[in-house]
C-alpha positions in Angstrom: -14.2 -5.2 41.3 -17.7 -4.7 40.1 -18.0 -1.5 42.2 -14.7 -0.1 41.0 -13.7 2.5 38.4 -10.2 2.3 36.9 -8.1 4.9 35.1 -5.8 3.1 32.7 -3.4 5.7 31.4 -6.1 8.2 31.0 -8.9 6.0 29.9 -11.5 5.6 32.7 -13.6 2.4 32.6 -15.5 0.2 35.0 -13.5 -2.3 36.9 -14.3 -5.5 34.9 -13.4 -3.6 31.7 -9.9 -2.6 32.8 -7.1 -4.2 30.9 -3.3 -4.0 30.9 -0.7 -5.5 28.6 0.9 -8.9 29.5 4.1 -7.1 28.7 3.7 -4.6 31.4 6.6 -4.7 33.8 4.3 -4.7 36.8 2.8 -8.0 35.6 6.1 -9.6 34.4 8.3 -8.6 37.3 6.3 -6.8 40.0 8.3 -3.8 38.7 5.9 -1.1 40.0 5.2 1.4 42.8 2.0 2.3 44.5 0.3 4.5 46.9 -3.1 4.3 48.6 -5.1 7.4 49.4 -8.6 7.7 50.9 -11.3 10.3 50.9 -13.3 11.6 53.7 -16.5 12.5 52.0 -15.7 14.6 48.9 -12.0 15.1 49.5 -8.9 13.0 49.5 -6.5 13.8 52.3 -2.7 13.9 52.6 -2.4 13.5 48.8 0.7 15.7 48.7 2.5 13.6 51.3 1.7 10.4 49.3 3.0 12.1 46.1 6.2 13.0 47.9 6.6 9.4 49.1 6.0 8.2 45.5 8.8 10.4 44.3 11.1 8.9 47.0 10.1 5.4 46.0 10.9 6.2 42.4 14.4 7.3 43.3 15.0 4.2 45.4 14.1 1.9 42.5 15.7 4.0 39.7 12.3 4.6 38.0 11.9 7.7 35.8 8.3 8.8 36.3 6.6 10.2 33.1 3.8 11.5 35.3 4.3 14.5 37.6 2.6 14.8 41.0 0.4 17.6 39.7 -0.7 15.4 36.7 -1.5 12.5 39.0 -3.5 14.7 41.3 -5.5 16.0 38.3 -6.2 12.5 37.2 -7.3 11.6 40.7 -9.8 14.4 40.7 -11.0 13.5 37.2 -11.3 9.8 38.0 -13.1 10.6 41.3 -15.7 12.7 39.4 -16.3 9.9 37.0 -16.5 7.3 39.8 -19.3 9.3 41.5 -21.0 9.8 38.2 -21.0 6.0 37.4 -21.8 5.0 41.0 -24.0 7.8 42.4 -25.0 5.5 45.3 -21.5 5.8 46.6 -21.2 9.5 46.2 -21.6 10.2 49.9 -19.3 7.4 51.1 -15.6 7.5 51.7 -13.5 6.2 48.8 -10.4 4.1 48.4 -7.9 4.9 45.6 -4.9 2.8 44.7 -2.4 4.6 42.5 -0.1 2.2 40.6 2.9 3.2 38.6 4.5 0.6 36.3 8.0 1.1 34.8 6.3 0.6 31.5 5.7 -2.0 28.7 8.3 -3.7 26.5 10.1 -6.8 25.5 10.9 -9.5 28.1 14.2 -8.9 29.8 15.5 -6.9 32.8 17.5 -4.3 30.9 16.0 -0.8 30.5 16.5 -0.9 26.7 13.8 -3.6 26.7 11.2 -1.0 27.7 9.5 0.7 24.8 7.3 3.1 26.7 7.4 5.5 29.6 6.0 4.7 33.0 2.3 3.7 32.9 -0.2 4.7 35.6 -3.4 3.1 36.9 -5.9 4.5 39.4 -8.3 2.1 41.0 -11.3 3.7 42.9 -13.8 1.8 44.9 -15.9 2.1 48.0 -13.8 2.2 51.2 -14.3 -0.7 53.6 -12.7 0.5 56.9 -12.9 -1.5 60.1 -16.3 -1.5 61.8 -16.9 -0.1 65.3 -17.3 -3.7 66.4 -13.9 -4.7 65.0 -12.3 -1.6 66.7 -13.7 -2.6 70.0 -12.5 -6.2 69.6 -9.1 -5.2 68.2 -7.0 -7.3 65.8 -5.1 -10.4 66.8 -1.6 -10.5 65.2 0.9 -13.2 64.7 4.6 -12.5 64.7 5.6 -14.2 61.4 8.5 -16.6 61.1 9.2 -14.9 57.8 11.7 -12.0 58.0 11.1 -8.5 56.7 13.1 -7.7 53.6 16.6 -6.3 54.3 17.0 -2.7 53.3 19.9 -3.8 51.1 17.7 -6.3 49.3 14.2 -4.9 48.5 14.2 -1.8 50.6 10.9 -1.5 52.6 11.2 2.3 52.4 10.2 1.9 48.8 6.5 1.3 48.4 6.8 -1.4 45.8 4.2 -3.4 44.1 6.4 -6.5 44.7 4.5 -7.7 47.8 5.1 -11.4 47.9 7.1 -11.4 51.1 4.3 -9.6 52.9 1.6 -11.8 51.3 3.4 -15.0 52.5 3.6 -13.5 56.1 -0.1 -12.7 55.9 -1.1 -16.2 54.7 1.0 -17.8 57.5 -1.0 -15.7 60.0 -4.3 -16.2 58.3 -3.8 -20.0 58.2 -3.6 -19.9 62.0 -6.7 -17.7 62.3 -5.0 -14.4 63.1 -6.1 -11.2 61.5 -2.7 -10.2 60.2 1.1 -10.5 60.7 4.0 -8.6 62.1 7.6 -9.1 60.8 10.9 -9.0 62.5 14.3 -8.3 60.9 17.3 -10.7 61.1 18.2 -9.2 64.5 14.8 -10.3 65.8 13.6 -6.7 66.2 10.0 -5.8 65.3 9.8 -3.8 62.1 6.2 -3.4 60.8 3.2 -5.3 59.7 2.2 -6.5 56.2 0.4 -3.2 55.5 0.9 -1.0 58.6 3.2 0.5 61.1 3.2 -0.6 64.8 3.3 1.3 68.1 3.2 0.2 71.7 2.5 2.1 74.9 4.2 1.4 78.2 3.8 3.5 81.3 2.4 6.4 79.2 5.2 6.4 76.7 4.7 5.5 73.0 7.4 3.5 71.2 7.7 2.6 67.5 10.5 1.2 65.4 12.7 3.9 63.7 12.7 4.4 60.0 16.3 3.3 59.6 15.5 -0.2 60.9 14.0 -0.8 57.4 10.3 0.1 57.3 8.0 2.2 55.2 7.7 5.9 56.2 4.0 5.7 56.9 2.0 8.8 56.4 -0.4 7.9 59.3 2.6 6.9 61.4 4.1 10.4 61.0 0.7 12.1 61.7 0.3 10.0 64.8 3.7 11.0 66.2 2.9 14.7 65.5 -0.5 14.4 67.3 1.1 12.6 70.3 3.6 15.3 70.7 0.9 18.0 70.5 -0.9 16.1 73.3 2.4 16.1 75.3 2.6 12.3 75.1 6.2 11.0 75.1 7.3 9.3 71.9 10.4 7.3 71.3 11.6 5.6 68.1 13.7 2.6 69.1 14.5 -1.0 68.2 12.8 -3.6 70.3 12.2 -7.3 70.4 8.8 -9.0 70.4 8.8 -9.3 74.2 8.3 -5.5 74.5 4.9 -6.0 72.7 3.9 -8.8 75.1 4.6 -6.5 78.1 2.9 -3.5 76.7 -0.1 -1.7 78.2 -1.4 -1.0 74.7 -0.5 -1.8 71.1 -1.9 -0.2 68.0 -1.2 0.0 64.3 -1.4 2.9 61.9 -2.3 2.9 58.2 -4.2 5.0 55.7 -7.2 2.7 55.7 -7.2 1.5 59.4 -6.1 4.9 60.7 -5.1 4.2 64.4 -6.4 0.7 65.3 -6.0 -1.3 68.5 -4.2 -4.6 68.8 -5.6 -6.7 71.6 -3.7 -10.0 71.2 -0.3 -11.0 69.8 0.8 -14.6 69.5 -2.2 -15.6 71.7 -1.1 -13.3 74.4 -3.6 -10.7 75.6 -2.3 -7.1 75.4 -3.2 -5.0 78.5 -6.8 -5.5 79.4 -7.6 -7.1 76.0 -9.5 -4.0 74.9 -8.6 -0.7 73.2 -6.5 1.3 75.6 -7.1 4.9 76.7 -4.1 6.4 74.8 -5.1 4.5 71.7 -8.6 5.9 71.9 -7.3 9.5 72.5 -5.0 9.3 69.5 -7.7 7.7 67.3 -10.2 10.4 68.1 -7.6 13.2 67.6 -6.5 11.7 64.2 -10.1 11.3 63.0 -11.0 14.9 64.1 -7.9 16.3 62.3 -8.5 14.5 59.0 -12.2 15.3 58.9 -11.4 18.9 59.6 -8.9 19.0 56.7 -11.5 17.5 54.4 -14.3 19.8 55.5 
């Protein structure tokens, strides 16, 4: 928090100085959307894709956005400049930005007539803390949570909502048992995704990942990974599968904006493959990093 800069509806302040109303819908009801983008050096990557997904999320939750994608991108650039001005020691480091859109501020109550403002926006910028090379080599250990992923007809996971309690409880269940993070299944006992990431496994040279229509977030890094794999002539299938497919896999990895392509070496105390990052995971990880760094050059 002390190393953060926050844009609160256009006013840019240091992290500890940032304030929002207690009548903000994001605080009262978790009635908000968000996206996370990261920079490689002086440029944020895949911002257009994140803005497009934000628009999709807004439609899914019937939120009228007062801020256009172009406006939010301008505010990102302006806030990024202020961040590097306030914290010049971080100017050469990669940066994390969380973009939060609240439905607005108003009187207590669910009805839209209770809202007395348009949507509010908040941009939080701070130094990026990606996994270390040592963590990559060790890989993460995941627990398949006893908690189910939200059903698409309840709180649709395709909507990147600020209402994150289901995932938090899954994470805490895993953390309490000394795992790094959690995976969630649906009611049919098919693997869906992790608390903040998509999941892939490799078996006999073929990549497999859950399909979007199972009820998962359309991850930006997930989509880029599939594109890269196809360019490398690696077979990719999107299919439903039970947890046992992960136990039997040669390799497992996760994808996210912050972790990029990251190896999973144990699931439910079962070693995956050799217990080290697999060759296909390494190939895809290098290719993804090369691509994003080229885009930001």
